[in-house]
N, C-alpha and C positions, 0 to 999 in steps of 0.2 A: 503494500500499500504504499505511496506515494503521498507526499504534503498535504498535496491536494484533493485527497479521497478522505471522507468522513465515512464509516460505517456504519452502519446497526444492523450488529448479527439479532436482536431481537427487540422486537415491539413492544413495547408496557404494555401488557393489558389489563391494569384496572387505573379509572380514574376517581377512587378513592387516594385520597391525599394521604393518608396514614400508610399506605400500601405503596404510595406511588411516588415517594423522596426518594432523595437518594444520595451516593458519596461521588466526591470527585477526588482520583489517584494521578499521579504523575511518577512516570519510573524514567530516571536518568541514565543510561545506558554509555557505553564508550564511544558508539559508531550510533545510537538511534537514543530517542525519546517517546516514548510511548502515553499517550493521554486517554482519559479512557471516566466516563459516567457510570456507573451503576446501583441498580437498586439496591433495596436493605438482603436479599436474598443471596448476592453476590453476581445477579447475571449483568454482565454488560450490555447497558445501552445504549452507548455511541462511542469508538472509539479513532484514533487519528495517530498516526506513526509519523515520527519528524526525523530528520539528519538532528545526529547535534552540533554537524560543521565543527567541532571541536577548535579547528586550527582559526577561528573567527573569534575565540574568547567564551567565558563561561555566562557574561551578564546576557551574552542573545541569544544563548540557550533558556535561559530560566524566563527571561520575555517574553522568547517566542511560546515557551509551553506554557505560561501563564495566558498567554495568549487564547491559544486553544484552548484549555478548560475554562476560561470564559465562554468561548461559542462552543463547547460541546454543553455546559451548562446550557446556556441557552435553547440548546435543541434540547433538552431532556426536561427544563421547566413548560416550554411550550407543549412540548407531547403526551408529557403523562399531569401537568398543573402541580407537581411536586415540588417539594423543597430539596437544596442542598444541604444537610445536615454536616458534612463533616469533609476534610481535604488532607490529603497527606501527599505525603513527593518522600522518594526514597531517591540514593545515588552509593553508587560503589565505593564513592570517596570523599576528600573532604572539598565542596567548591570554593573557588580561590579567584581571584577578579581577572586573573590570564588564564586559568587553569580547571580543570578537575581531577 
């Protein structure tokens, strides 16, 4: 999947706010960044993969990941009517100003 593609592997099935709430996660890898929203049962609602572009520094990677996270959250809110209850991010190393 390239950075222009957003996928929806499972359509939300309930319009009840309690069951349509979701979380967002960002996984920073050495060469890719995965961003996704998931329902409270762990089913992915929307996801997108980005190239890390590590040679351009850590700041741009974090900024792009957050921008995608907001986009996926907006998709999830629009489609489910739910709320984002939590956000999490993981990284294989320490994020510094010039590298990860």
